[in-house]
N, C-alpha and C positions, 0 to 999 in steps of 0.2 A: 504493500499500502504505500501510496506516495501522499506524504501531508504539506501542507503550506499555512502559513501564518500571514494573514493580511489585515490592513486597516480600511473599514468602510465607513462612509458616513452617512446617517439617514437623518436629515434635517429636519429637527421639528417645525420649524415654520418655511414659509417659500424660500427659495434659493436668493430671488432678487431681493428678498426682506432681510437675509443674513448679510448679503452683499452691502445692502443699504447699513446697514448698521457697524458693518466693519468700515466704511468708510465715513460716517458722522464719528466715530471712535478716533479715526486718525485724526479728524479734523481737531476734534476737542483735544486731543493731545499734543498736536501742533499748536494749538492757541496756547497750551499750559507750556509748553517750551519757549515759545517769545515770550509768555508774560513772568517765566521763569518761576514757576509756582511749586511751593515744595511738596512733596510726597507724588511727585510724578511716576516716578518708577512704578509704587503701590496701584496708582491709579489704571495705569497702563497694563499691569499683573492682572487687575480685577477684572478690566474689559475683556482683556483677552479669555479669561475662565469664563465669563459669560458667553460671549461668542464660541467659543469650544464647546459649553456646554450645548446650546442650539444647534451647534452642527452633528450632535449625537452621534459620536465616534464609537466604533465597537472592533472588535478585534474578534477575527474569524478565523478559524482552524479548520480548512476542510481536507479529508481525507477522501482520498481518491485510489480506486482499485483499477488498475489497469487491466485493459482484455484485448483478447485478437481482435483482428478486424477480418469481417466476415465478406468475401469476395463470391456472389451469385452469378455462375456463368449458365446462360441459360442459350442452349444451341436451338436452333432450328431447324426442324427436321421434316417441315410440312409438306406435302406434296409437290408444290412449288419449286421447293427443293431438291426434292430426291428424283422428280421427273427428268429434269434437264441436267445433261450428262456435266459438265464443267461445274454446275456449283455444289453439288454434294462433296466433290474434291477441294474445291474452295473452301469450303465451309471446313472441311477436314485439318486442312492446312492454316486457315487463321486459329482453330483450336487449338492446334499442337504447337503455334507462335504464342497464344496466351498463355498455354500451360506451362511453356519453357518461362517466360515472363513472370507468372503468380508463382513458379516455385522459388525466385529468387527473392522473392519479399519476406523478410521476416514478421513474424506474429499474425500471421495470416492463414485463416481457414477457408480452401477453397470448397463449395458447395454448389454439383452441378445439378441441372435440368433439362430435359429437353421438352421440347412444345413441338408437337406433331399437328400444329395447324389449329390449335384452338386460343393461340394469343397467350402470352407470357401471362399477366395477370390471372386467368382463367388458370393456368398452371401451378402460380402460388397458391389460389384458393383451394386447387384440389388437392394441393401436398399440406395443406395447412402450414402457416408459416413457423409455428414453433418447431417445426421438424425442420427446417431450413436456418432457422436464425436464432440465437441466445432468446432466453424470455426478456432482456431487457431493452432489445432494441427495438426500433419504429422503422416502419416503411412507408415511403414514400415512392410514387411514380404515376405515369398516367400510360393510358394507352391510347394512340394518336391512329383514327381511321381517317381514309378520303373523304372529303365531304360528299354526300351522295346527290347524283344530279338529276 
């Protein structure tokens, strides 16, 4: 697990109001400096403390767990790919090149599916996402069809 500590701010007032209060504080401190007022350091400390309190800082420690990447390779084995002679060989050649590339990637699982004409999203629905991807995954995608005439 990887852990990191960071400082976040969740201001209790709108940011513009906090910035305005900071500018006003600086103006008041500048006037105090010009007038040689006593206790200026203490006033600056009090104003800085109030501004910091309004900024509402919080230390956040995140704990992350590294997970493997999942590459989904869907091969089109529809009739339009298998009936026309060079397409099947081209698909196999492209798949071999992709496999060579994916084998070199570290920390990556490869999942393979074949689509026999029903479309990628239909294949995913048929196999169930939990059988393909880890439980914590979200799947996004789109199926694009040519406009009907």
